C-alpha positions in Angstrom: 36.5 54.9 74.6 36.7 57.6 71.9 36.3 56.5 68.3 39.3 57.7 66.4 39.0 58.9 62.8 40.3 56.7 60.0 43.2 58.4 58.2 42.4 59.4 54.6 44.6 58.3 51.6 47.9 60.1 51.3 49.7 61.5 48.3 53.2 60.0 47.7 55.8 62.4 46.3 59.6 62.3 45.7 61.8 64.4 48.0 65.6 64.2 48.7 65.8 60.8 46.9 63.1 59.4 49.1 59.4 58.8 48.8 57.4 60.7 51.4 53.6 60.7 51.9 51.7 64.0 52.3 48.8 63.2 54.6 45.4 64.9 54.5 45.7 65.2 58.3 48.4 67.8 57.6 51.4 65.6 58.6 54.2 63.9 56.6 55.0 60.2 56.6 58.5 58.8 55.6 57.6 55.1 55.0 61.2 53.9 54.5 62.1 54.6 58.1 58.6 54.8 59.6 58.9 58.4 60.7 55.9 60.6 61.2 56.4 64.4 61.1 54.1 67.0 62.6 54.6 70.8 62.5 53.1 73.6 64.6 50.9 71.7 67.0 50.4 74.9 69.2 48.7 72.9 72.0 46.8 75.1 74.5 46.4 78.0 72.1 42.7 78.3 72.9 43.5 78.1 76.6 46.1 80.9 76.2 43.4 83.1 74.5 40.9 82.3 77.2 43.5 83.3 79.8 43.5 86.8 78.2 39.7 87.0 78.4 39.0 86.0 74.8 35.8 83.9 74.4 37.2 81.1 72.2 36.0 77.5 72.2 37.6 74.7 74.2 38.4 71.1 73.4 41.0 71.8 70.6 43.9 70.2 72.6 42.0 66.9 73.0 40.9 67.0 69.3 44.5 67.5 68.2 45.9 64.7 70.3 43.1 62.4 69.1 44.1 63.1 65.5 47.8 62.3 66.4 46.6 59.0 68.1 44.7 58.1 64.9 47.8 58.5 62.8 50.0 56.6 65.3 47.6 53.7 65.4 47.3 53.6 61.6 50.9 54.0 60.6 52.7 52.5 63.7 55.6 54.9 63.4 59.0 54.1 64.8 59.5 57.8 65.6 57.4 60.9 65.8 59.1 64.2 65.1 57.4 67.5 66.2 58.8 70.4 64.1 58.5 73.1 66.7 55.8 75.1 68.5 54.6 72.1 70.6 52.9 74.3 73.3 51.6 77.7 72.2 52.6 79.8 75.2 53.4 79.6 78.9 49.6 80.3 79.6 49.0 77.0 77.7 50.4 75.0 80.6 47.0 74.6 82.3 45.9 71.6 84.3 43.6 70.4 81.6 46.2 70.7 78.8 48.8 68.9 80.9 46.3 66.2 81.9 45.4 65.7 78.3 49.0 65.4 77.3 49.7 62.9 80.1 46.7 60.8 79.0 47.9 60.9 75.4 51.3 59.7 76.4 49.8 56.9 78.4 48.2 55.6 75.2 51.6 55.5 73.4 54.3 54.9 76.1 56.8 53.2 73.9 56.6 55.8 71.0 60.0 57.5 70.4 59.2 61.3 70.2 61.5 64.2 69.4 60.7 67.9 69.5 62.8 70.3 67.5 62.4 73.6 69.3 60.6 76.5 67.6 60.1 80.1 68.5 57.0 79.4 70.6 58.8 76.7 72.5 61.3 79.3 73.8 58.4 81.2 75.5 56.3 78.2 76.5 59.1 76.1 77.7 59.9 72.4 77.0 57.2 69.8 77.4 57.1 68.2 80.9 60.0 65.7 81.3 57.4 63.1 82.4 56.2 62.9 78.8 59.6 61.4 77.7 59.9 63.6 74.6 63.5 64.3 73.4 64.0 68.0 72.9 66.7 69.3 70.5 67.6 72.5 68.7 67.4 72.9 64.9 68.8 71.6 62.6 68.5 68.0 63.8 69.8 65.5 61.3 68.0 62.3 60.5 68.8 60.3 57.4 69.0 62.7 54.4 66.8 65.3 56.2 67.5 68.2 58.5 64.5 68.6 60.8 64.0 72.3 61.5 61.2 74.6 62.7 62.2 77.6 60.6 62.5 77.1 56.8 66.2 77.6 56.0 68.9 76.2 53.7 71.2 73.4 54.9 74.6 72.7 53.3 74.3 68.9 53.2 70.7 67.8 54.0 67.2 68.5 52.7 65.2 70.5 55.2 61.8 69.5 56.5 60.3 72.5 58.4 57.1 74.3 59.6 56.7 77.7 61.2 55.0 79.4 58.2 51.6 77.6 58.4 51.6 77.7 54.6 48.3 78.2 52.8 47.1 79.1 49.4 44.0 80.8 47.9 42.1 79.2 45.0 39.7 81.4 42.9 36.6 80.0 41.2 34.9 81.1 38.0 32.5 83.2 40.0 35.4 85.1 41.6 34.9 83.3 44.9 38.0 82.4 46.9 38.8 79.3 48.9 41.7 79.4 51.4 43.3 76.1 52.1 46.4 74.9 54.1 49.1 73.4 51.9 52.4 71.6 51.7 55.2 73.4 50.0 58.1 71.5 48.3 61.1 73.3 46.8 64.6 72.1 46.0 66.1 71.2 49.4 63.1 72.5 51.4 59.8 71.0 52.4 57.4 73.1 54.5 54.5 71.4 56.3 51.1 73.0 57.1 50.3 73.6 60.7 48.9 70.4 62.3 47.1 72.2 65.1 43.6 73.5 64.8 43.0 77.2 65.4 46.4 78.2 64.0 45.7 80.3 60.9 47.8 80.3 57.8 50.2 82.4 55.7 49.5 82.7 51.9 52.5 81.5 49.9 53.0 83.2 46.6 53.7 81.1 43.5 57.2 81.0 42.2 59.3 78.9 39.8 60.4 75.5 41.3 57.8 75.7 44.1 55.3 72.8 44.2 52.2 73.4 46.3 49.9 70.7 47.5 46.6 72.0 49.0 44.8 70.0 51.6 41.0 69.8 51.7 38.1 67.5 51.5 40.1 64.7 53.1 42.6 64.8 50.2 45.9 66.2 49.1 46.5 67.2 45.5 49.2 68.9 43.5 48.8 72.3 41.7 50.6 72.8 38.4 54.1 74.2 38.9 54.6 77.8 38.0 
């Protein structure tokens, strides 16, 4: 039996009149309703690259699913929401990826799961129906939140989204630079970092009203507002 990692302490922040927890595992926890949010899983990305002849390492799908299982066992969510890009591409639907997914679902058969379709999902296709994952289009309303893949305004709800794989660059006194994934919170918009390994990131420029929370060293912390 695999030994699952112990989740690191979260950072609690206010958003949309609620308290949400930014998790060092690059996920978001809404404790009031016990909802776990994950963006940009990109399962099978490495397999997709290998199908194109690129020599990339394997094992990332099982690692990603093990990280989700650790969070599920620790937080015991009533609902798990995937904010788009569940599978990376059609080439990701390999026997090993699908078997890993089936094994993961067997560990959490009663967990209520919803996928909000993203741009990669339109090419990769929906997850196998046997996984029992509800699939919806954005925006999907839940409480005060609009669950989306693409960051966008919403007239009545505060958006929780992914897609951008947000990151930031920190510069040290010796002019060295450190690139880290981050959460981004703005009025009416929260953008989660990509949960999946091997996904890269897009540097977010600072701007007024934008709060950035880098993730690194098993911690989440807040940078001063610009």
